C-alpha positions in Angstrom: -166.4 -20.6 12.5 -164.9 -17.1 12.8 -163.2 -17.4 9.4 -166.5 -18.5 7.8 -168.2 -15.4 9.2 -165.4 -13.2 7.9 -165.7 -14.8 4.4 -169.5 -14.2 4.4 -168.9 -10.6 5.4 -166.3 -10.2 2.7 -168.7 -11.6 0.1 -171.3 -9.0 1.0 -168.7 -6.2 0.9 -167.5 -7.4 -2.5 -171.0 -7.5 -4.0 -171.6 -4.0 -2.6 -168.6 -2.7 -4.5 -170.0 -4.1 -7.8 -173.3 -2.3 -7.6 -173.4 1.4 -8.6 -174.8 3.4 -5.6 -173.9 0.8 -2.9 -170.8 1.5 -0.8 -168.4 -1.2 0.4 -167.4 1.1 3.2 -171.0 1.3 4.4 -171.3 -2.5 4.5 -168.1 -2.6 6.5 -169.8 -0.4 9.1 -173.1 -2.3 9.1 -171.3 -5.6 9.5 -169.2 -4.3 12.4 -165.8 -4.5 10.6 -165.0 -0.8 9.9 -162.7 0.2 12.8 -160.9 -3.2 12.8 -160.3 -3.0 9.0 -159.0 0.6 9.3 -156.7 -0.5 12.2 -155.5 -3.5 10.4 -154.6 -1.6 7.2 -153.0 1.3 9.1 -150.8 -1.0 11.2 -150.5 -4.0 8.9 -146.8 -4.9 9.5 -146.9 -4.2 13.3 -148.8 -7.5 13.9 -148.4 -9.1 10.6 -149.6 -12.7 11.5 -152.7 -11.5 13.4 -153.6 -9.0 10.7 -153.2 -11.6 7.9 -155.5 -14.0 9.8 -158.1 -11.2 9.9 -157.8 -9.7 6.4 -157.3 -12.9 4.3 -160.8 -14.4 4.9 -162.4 -11.0 4.1 -160.3 -10.7 1.0 -161.2 -14.2 -0.1 -164.9 -13.4 0.3 -164.6 -10.2 -1.7 -162.7 -11.9 -4.5 -165.1 -14.8 -4.7 -168.1 -12.6 -4.8 -166.7 -10.2 -7.4 -165.5 -13.0 -9.7 -168.5 -15.3 -9.3 -171.4 -13.1 -8.5 -170.8 -10.0 -10.7 -172.9 -11.6 -13.5 -175.6 -12.8 -11.1 -176.0 -9.4 -9.5 -176.1 -7.7 -13.0 -179.0 -10.0 -14.0 -180.8 -9.5 -10.7 -180.5 -5.7 -11.0 -181.7 -5.8 -14.7 -184.6 -8.2 -14.2 -185.5 -7.7 -10.5 -184.3 -4.2 -9.6 -186.8 -3.6 -6.8 -186.2 -6.7 -4.6 -182.4 -6.6 -5.2 -182.1 -2.9 -4.2 -184.3 -3.3 -1.1 -182.2 -6.2 0.1 -179.1 -4.0 0.1 -181.1 -1.2 1.8 -181.9 -3.8 4.5 -178.2 -4.6 4.9 -177.6 -0.9 5.5 -180.5 -0.4 7.9 -179.4 -3.4 9.9 -176.1 -1.8 10.9 -177.5 1.6 11.9 -178.2 0.7 15.6 -174.6 -0.3 16.0 -173.4 2.9 14.3 -175.7 5.0 16.5 -174.3 3.6 19.6 -170.9 5.0 18.6 -172.3 8.4 17.4 -174.5 9.0 20.5 -171.8 8.1 23.0 -171.3 11.8 24.0 -173.3 15.0 24.3 -175.1 15.8 21.1 -173.5 19.1 20.2 -174.6 21.3 17.3 -171.1 20.9 15.7 -171.7 17.1 15.6 -175.0 17.6 13.7 -173.2 20.1 11.4 -170.7 17.4 10.5 -173.7 15.0 9.9 -175.3 17.6 7.6 -172.1 18.1 5.6 -171.5 14.4 4.9 -175.2 13.8 4.2 -175.1 16.7 1.7 -171.9 15.4 0.0 -173.6 12.0 -0.8 -176.7 13.8 -2.2 -174.4 15.9 -4.5 -172.9 12.6 -5.7 -176.3 11.1 -6.1 -177.7 13.9 -8.3 -174.5 14.4 -10.2 -174.8 13.6 -13.9 -174.0 9.9 -14.7 -171.1 9.4 -17.0 -172.7 8.5 -20.4 -169.4 7.6 -21.9 -166.6 5.1 -21.2 -162.9 5.2 -21.9 -161.1 2.7 -24.1 -158.6 0.5 -22.4 -157.2 -0.7 -25.7 -153.6 0.2 -26.8 -152.8 2.0 -23.6 -149.6 4.1 -23.4 -147.6 5.0 -20.3 -150.0 7.9 -19.6 -152.9 5.5 -19.8 -151.4 3.1 -17.2 -150.6 6.0 -14.9 -154.3 7.1 -15.2 -155.4 3.6 -14.3 -153.2 3.8 -11.2 -154.7 7.1 -10.2 -158.2 5.8 -10.9 -157.4 2.9 -8.6 -156.5 5.3 -5.8 -159.7 7.2 -6.2 -161.7 4.0 -6.3 -160.0 2.8 -3.1 -160.9 6.0 -1.3 -164.5 5.6 -2.2 -164.4 1.9 -1.1 -163.2 2.9 2.3 -165.2 6.1 2.9 -168.7 5.0 3.8 -171.7 6.1 1.7 -169.7 6.8 -1.4 -170.0 4.2 -4.1 -166.8 3.2 -5.8 -168.6 1.8 -8.8 -170.7 5.0 -9.1 -167.6 7.2 -9.1 -166.0 4.9 -11.7 -169.2 5.4 -13.8 -168.8 9.2 -13.5 -165.2 8.9 -14.7 -166.1 6.6 -17.5 -164.1 3.6 -16.1 -166.9 1.4 -14.7 -167.9 -0.5 -17.7 -164.3 -1.1 -19.1 -163.0 -2.3 -15.7 -166.0 -4.6 -15.1 -165.7 -6.0 -18.6 -162.0 -6.6 -18.1 -162.7 -8.5 -14.8 -165.4 -10.6 -16.6 -162.8 -11.4 -19.4 -160.2 -12.8 -17.0 -161.3 -16.3 -17.8 -160.6 -15.6 -21.5 -157.1 -17.0 -21.8 -156.5 -15.3 -25.2 -156.8 -11.9 -23.5 -155.3 -12.9 -20.2 -152.0 -11.0 -20.6 -153.7 -7.8 -21.8 -156.3 -8.0 -18.9 -153.6 -8.5 -16.3 -151.7 -5.5 -17.6 -154.8 -3.4 -17.3 -155.8 -4.6 -13.8 -152.3 -4.5 -12.3 -151.9 -0.7 -12.2 -155.5 -0.3 -11.2 -155.1 -2.9 -8.4 -151.8 -1.3 -7.1 -153.6 2.1 -7.0 -156.4 0.5 -5.0 -153.8 -0.8 -2.4 -152.0 2.5 -2.1 -155.3 4.4 -1.9 -156.7 2.1 0.8 -153.6 2.6 3.0 -153.6 6.4 2.6 -157.3 6.8 3.4 -157.2 4.3 6.2 -154.4 6.4 7.9 -156.6 9.5 7.5 -159.7 7.8 9.0 -157.7 6.3 11.8 -156.4 9.8 12.7 -160.0 11.2 12.7 -161.3 8.3 14.8 -158.6 8.8 17.3 -158.8 12.6 17.5 -162.5 13.3 16.9 -164.3 10.0 17.4 -167.9 11.3 18.0 -167.7 13.8 15.2 -166.3 11.2 12.9 -169.2 8.8 13.7 -171.7 11.6 13.1 -170.1 12.1 9.8 -170.2 8.4 9.0 -173.9 8.3 10.0 -174.6 11.1 7.5 -172.8 9.2 4.7 -174.7 6.0 5.5 -178.2 7.5 5.8 -177.8 9.5 2.6 -176.5 6.4 0.8 -180.0 4.9 1.2 -181.4 7.8 -0.9 -178.6 7.2 -3.4 -179.7 3.6 -3.8 -183.4 4.3 -4.1 -183.1 7.1 -6.7 -182.3 4.7 -9.7 -185.4 2.6 -9.2 -187.9 5.4 -8.8 -188.9 5.0 -12.4 -189.5 1.3 -12.0 -193.2 0.2 -11.4 -193.0 -3.0 -9.4 -195.7 -5.7 -9.4 -197.5 -6.6 -6.1 -195.4 -9.7 -5.9 -192.2 -7.7 -6.2 -193.4 -5.3 -3.5 -194.1 -8.2 -1.1 -190.8 -9.9 -1.9 -189.0 -6.5 -1.5 -190.5 -6.0 2.0 -189.5 -9.5 3.0 -185.9 -8.9 1.6 -185.5 -5.6 3.4 -186.1 -7.4 6.7 -183.9 -10.3 5.7 -181.1 -7.9 4.8 -181.5 -5.9 8.0 -181.5 -9.1 10.1 -178.5 -10.5 8.3 -176.5 -7.3 8.8 -177.5 -7.0 12.4 -176.7 -10.6 13.3 -173.4 -10.6 11.4 -172.5 -7.2 13.0 -172.8 -8.8 16.4 -170.3 -11.5 15.6 
């Protein structure tokens, strides 16, 4: 039963990393996985068997959702942006009570709120930054191109682990979102399989390296400055809700869509709250 819960959580995190504006790190927090994931990554070989039992189901869930649901999510965002977006807002809201318990565990100092304001502001800067209206070509890559993919993988990993910052949004700013997503979608095309693996391999290695480096940093902050770190995380998470809403402000929903959106925000919140308890 525990593995099934971890797979479900992994699927939600994987879907979050597909959608521009939604942070996989945020979903890790709202689903009650964040500290354990950071600990597992930082000390992976110290208790290898136990860590593998924990990380494999999450990884399976993420891979399944990315490979099987990327097209479904794309269609939902294109045809039903309001309900889809509000479901993910619900997922974030459902984890805030758990996060607040950590953040409010000590005296509420001005310095804690200052950290909250800084991280909140960082996400707003990302939100209102100009979207990349171009994309790079991954055809005929040279050595420099593969090194860039490795570095982009590290950057992408950092944004996956840091709550509130959307990895897919950062990839869009850098012009890599569409090419990477298209390469993943083309993995089933056997004629281009070798080419696609050569593209995804350095990107994937960069992601692994980036996740380990950022996990070490966050573990240090959680150990040395736990309350301030959680205030910072809270700033990231709350600001990410604004980041998710901004893209749909120009959408005029029907009454039915509004009703469905209200229902889905409660469904998302309840789902995150219940999964976060397990």
